[in-house]
C-alpha positions in Angstrom: -0.1 -0.2 -0.5 1.3 3.1 -0.9 2.2 5.5 2.1 0.4 9.0 2.2 2.7 12.3 2.8 1.2 15.5 3.3 1.6 18.2 1.4 3.8 20.7 3.5 1.9 24.0 3.5 5.1 26.1 4.7 6.8 28.1 3.3 11.0 28.0 4.0 11.9 29.1 8.1 13.0 32.1 7.1 9.9 33.5 5.6 8.6 33.4 9.2 11.3 35.4 10.6 12.3 39.3 11.4 9.8 42.2 11.2 6.9 40.9 8.2 2.4 40.9 8.8 1.8 37.6 9.5 -1.6 36.8 8.9 -3.4 33.5 11.1 -5.8 30.6 11.6 -6.0 29.0 14.2 -8.1 26.4 15.3 -9.8 24.3 17.9 -9.4 20.9 18.0 -12.1 19.5 15.9 -14.0 22.7 15.4 -15.3 22.4 18.5 -16.6 25.2 20.2 -14.4 26.5 23.0 -13.8 29.6 22.5 -17.9 30.8 23.4 -16.6 31.2 26.9 -15.8 34.7 28.4 -13.4 33.9 31.0 -11.8 31.2 29.1 -10.9 34.1 26.5 -10.1 36.5 28.4 -6.9 34.2 29.9 -6.0 33.6 26.9 -5.9 36.6 25.8 -3.4 37.3 29.2 -1.4 33.8 27.6 -1.3 36.3 24.1 0.1 39.4 25.2 2.8 38.1 27.6 4.7 34.8 25.1 4.3 37.9 22.2 6.0 40.0 24.5 8.5 38.0 25.4 9.2 36.9 20.7 8.9 40.1 19.8 5.9 40.6 18.0 3.3 43.1 18.2 -0.9 42.4 18.1 -2.1 43.9 15.6 -5.4 42.4 15.3 -7.3 39.3 17.0 -10.7 38.0 16.8 -11.8 34.5 18.7 -14.5 33.7 17.4 -16.1 30.1 19.1 -13.9 27.3 16.8 -10.9 29.3 16.2 -8.4 32.8 17.2 -7.3 35.2 14.0 -4.3 36.8 14.8 -2.3 40.0 12.8 1.4 39.8 14.4 4.1 42.2 13.6 7.5 41.1 14.2 9.6 43.8 16.0 12.8 42.3 16.0 14.5 40.4 12.8 14.3 37.8 15.7 11.2 37.7 15.4 10.2 34.0 15.0 7.0 33.4 14.2 7.2 29.4 14.6 7.9 30.1 18.2 5.9 32.5 19.2 3.0 29.9 18.0 4.6 27.3 20.1 5.0 29.5 22.8 1.1 30.8 23.2 -0.3 27.2 21.8 1.8 25.7 24.4 0.3 27.9 27.5 -2.9 28.3 26.3 -3.7 24.9 26.2 -1.8 24.3 30.3 -4.4 27.2 30.7 -7.5 25.2 29.2 -6.2 22.9 31.0 -6.9 24.2 33.9 -10.5 24.9 33.0 -11.2 21.4 32.2 -10.6 21.6 28.6 -9.0 19.2 27.4 -6.9 19.4 23.4 -7.7 22.8 23.2 -5.8 23.5 19.5 -5.7 21.4 16.3 -2.0 20.6 15.2 -0.9 22.8 13.5 -2.1 26.5 12.1 -2.9 28.5 8.4 -1.0 31.3 7.4 -0.8 34.0 5.1 2.0 36.8 5.2 1.5 39.8 4.4 3.1 40.6 0.7 3.3 44.9 0.2 -0.1 45.3 -1.5 -1.8 44.4 1.1 -2.7 46.8 2.9 -2.7 46.1 6.8 -6.0 47.6 7.8 -7.7 46.1 5.0 -6.7 42.9 6.7 -7.4 43.1 9.9 -10.9 44.7 9.0 -11.5 41.3 7.2 -10.8 40.5 10.9 -12.8 41.9 13.1 -16.0 41.4 10.3 -15.5 37.7 11.1 -18.4 37.9 13.6 -20.5 39.6 11.1 -20.2 37.3 8.7 -20.2 34.5 10.7 -24.0 35.5 10.8 -23.7 36.3 14.8 -24.3 40.1 15.1 -25.4 43.0 12.9 -22.5 45.7 13.7 -18.6 43.6 14.3 -17.9 46.4 17.3 -20.4 44.5 18.7 -18.2 42.3 19.7 -16.4 41.0 22.8 -13.4 39.0 21.3 -11.8 41.0 19.1 -9.7 44.0 19.5 -5.9 45.6 18.5 -3.2 46.0 21.1 -1.8 48.6 18.9 -4.7 50.7 18.4 -8.4 51.5 19.6 -9.8 49.0 17.1 -13.8 50.7 16.8 -12.7 53.5 15.6 -11.9 52.3 12.3 -12.9 53.7 9.4 -13.4 51.0 6.6 -11.0 50.4 4.7 -11.9 51.4 1.1 -10.8 47.6 -0.4 -12.1 44.3 1.0 -8.9 41.8 2.2 -10.3 38.7 0.1 -7.6 36.0 1.5 -6.1 33.7 -0.9 -8.4 30.4 -0.1 -11.4 32.9 0.1 -14.4 33.5 -3.4 -14.5 36.5 -3.6 -18.2 36.1 -5.3 -19.2 33.8 -1.7 -18.0 37.4 0.3 -19.5 39.9 -2.0 -22.6 38.0 -1.2 -22.7 38.7 2.4 -21.2 42.5 2.3 -24.9 42.5 0.2 -26.7 41.4 2.3 -25.3 43.2 4.9 -26.5 46.9 3.4 -29.2 45.8 2.9 -29.9 44.7 6.7 
């Protein structure tokens, strides 16, 4: 029988080092809705703040959804290492979750997108902040309690001129969702 080999889904390690900006999605194990607990999310935010500071990352934007977390992280130094900060955060977050009786908090890996020239970080942040609206959890992104930034007051930001469409998403589907929001 042929051995199954998973296709590598990461760039080389150097692409995740330094002063870059990175858009991440970290999913809960089996997409269980474990992040709906406000107390757990508050504790995980503390872990995120601590681990990012130690690993030289700023949190430009975050949004804890019930079954996943979106982050935009920015390396502060040339020595910043995305893999190291994600590993440190996920490990410490798992320990915090265990204290609350949650086992197997995260999926094994995470999804990443290195922001490239021409991609505006505020457009990507808006995409992150709008996630609960797109998911139908509420009408206004400002009402979601588990979004934010460690760098700026996110609720006062204006909608960017262009909408970010992640490379893995269908632009037509995002446009349909935008049109539904406009009608509401």
